[in-house]
C-alpha positions, 0 to 999 in steps of 0.5 A, a space after each residue: 500500500 502506498 504511503 500517503 503524502 504528508 499533506 494528504 487530507 483525510 476523507 471528508 476533511 476540509 479542503 487545503 492543508 492546515 499550516 503548521 507554525 514553527 513554534 508552539 506554546 506549552 505549559 511547563 512545570 518548572 518545579 513543584 508548585 510553579 508553572 510557566 508558559 514557554 515557546 518551543 519548536 513544533 516537533 517533526 514527526 519521524 518514521 511511523 509518527 504523526 504530528 497532532 494539533 492538540 484540541 483537548 486534554 483531560 486533567 488527571 489527579 496525577 497531574 495535580 499530584 505532580 504539581 503540588 507534591 513534585 512526585 508520585 512514588 518513585 517518579 520524581 520531577 527533577 527537571 522542567 516537565 510538561 504535564 497532561 496525558 489524556 489528549 485528543 487532536 487533529 493530525 496535521 502532518 505524517 512521518 515517513 511510512 505512515 499509510 493508515 492515517 491521514 491529515 485532517 483525521 481527528 484522533 485520541 492519543 493513547 499516551 504510552 509508547 512501549 517497546 514492541 519487542 519487550 517480553 510484556 508487549 509480545 505477551 499482549 500486556 504492553 502496559 506492563 513493559 518496564 521501558 514504556 514511555 508515558 506522557 507526563 511521567 518524568 522525564 517524558 513530556 506530556 501534552 499541555 501544549 499546542 502540538 505533539 508527535 506520537 506513533 500513528 499506531 497509538 493515535 486512534 481515529 474517532 468519529 464525528 459523533 465523539 467530541 474533542 473532550 470525549 476523545 480525550 476522556 477515552 483515556 480514563 474510560 480505558 482505565 475503567 475498562 481495564 478494571 472491569 476486565 481485571 474483576 471479571 465482572 459479568 451478568 448479575 454480579 453485585 459490584 461495590 465501587 469506592 470513589 465517585 470521581 471520574 474513574 469510579 463513575 466510569 467503572 460503575 458505568 461499564 460494570 452496569 453495561 456488563 450486567 452488574 448491579 452497582 453500589 457506589 460510595 464516596 465522601 462527597 455527596 455531590 458526586 454521589 448525586 450523579 451516580 445513577 447517571 453512571 450506572 449505580 443502583 445504590 449509593 452511600 456516603 463513605 463516612 456513613 457506611 451502613 452495616 451490610 452482610 458480606 455479599 458483594 462479588 466484586 469490589 473495585 477501589 478507585 480511591 487508594 485510601 486504606 479505609 476504603 480498601 479495608 471496608 470494601 474487602 470486608 464486604 466481599 462474599 466468599 471467593 469475592 474479587 478485589 481490584 485496586 485501581 486508585 493510587 494513594 497508600 503505599 502500604 496497607 495493613 492487609 487483613 490476612 485472616 479475612 482474605 484466607 477465610 473467604 478465599 478472596 482474590 486481590 489484584 491491581 491494574 496498571 493503566 490499560 492495554 487494547 482498550 481504545 476500540 471498545 472505548 470509542 465504540 461505547 462513546 460513539 454509541 452514546 452508551 457512556 456519556 464522557 462529555 457529562 463528566 466535564 465541569 470546567 475548561 481552561 486554556 494553556 495560560 490557565 493550567 494552574 486553575 485546571 490543576 486545582 479545579 478538582 477541589 471545587 464543589 461539584 467538580 468532576 473533570 477539568 479539561 485544557 483546550 490548547 
């Protein structure tokens, strides 16, 4: 198949080629608690890569954590870093050898670049490749910028029925899909989800779509107010947990908080399955007699693999409302406000529009 020229428009794209400037604006984390905007050269796509004009970037809790703490576990910001790893955009230029993407295509960028020949990649678990290069994980720059270069294979075309913001939020939807798969959720399962932030809400929704009956808990009442839109049949405040028999088939933690994890484990029925998604506590006091006595299965998830086709289908069909999660939008000169927006009452998801 012949390689498309670098200025070939996508089918249905507007006539003409979008001009690409020589420089772009990027929001840079200079050090813990300090952001500044910089002018940087627009990168040139190499073989197998495309240049994408970024249209929307979701703000993740990890971005906020890097800004406020300067680190997440062993990942430390030691030099200026561009944050942001939930991007969508439009392809404006193709590198050599790219034959299955075209200028003008709207895409969602899967943010990790693994070594395709690593043992984990060859096993189909490329998210576990220890050498993966992931947006906004030091020292790899993220995409709070006007343009980014990325492998064409990890730039997934999206239909017009998926908005720019929804295309960006296919990343947290992929986290939810990975959690559903890890929990082996199936028709009729009773599922408890701790945490009604964007990840917890999306886990609740995909569990409901799989046929589960979902209970969602959180410490913020305003987040539980939208729980039914995202698949939950029952809700309760984390600080007011009712006494219930250990009857849940699956517990998924999207908080990383030790009290939530221990409370969820206690509510699992014998041979129940626990999936740890949230990042928070480095260690917890595991109730070994409980795990042994009920033969509980405990696993974690690390990002996702091979989830984008399903995520796109769910968003395009309207089965998952990603736009409904967006509660504020910000520009590149307002990234600091975007990073702190999650603390506002009623806030769910901030997005940055470069």
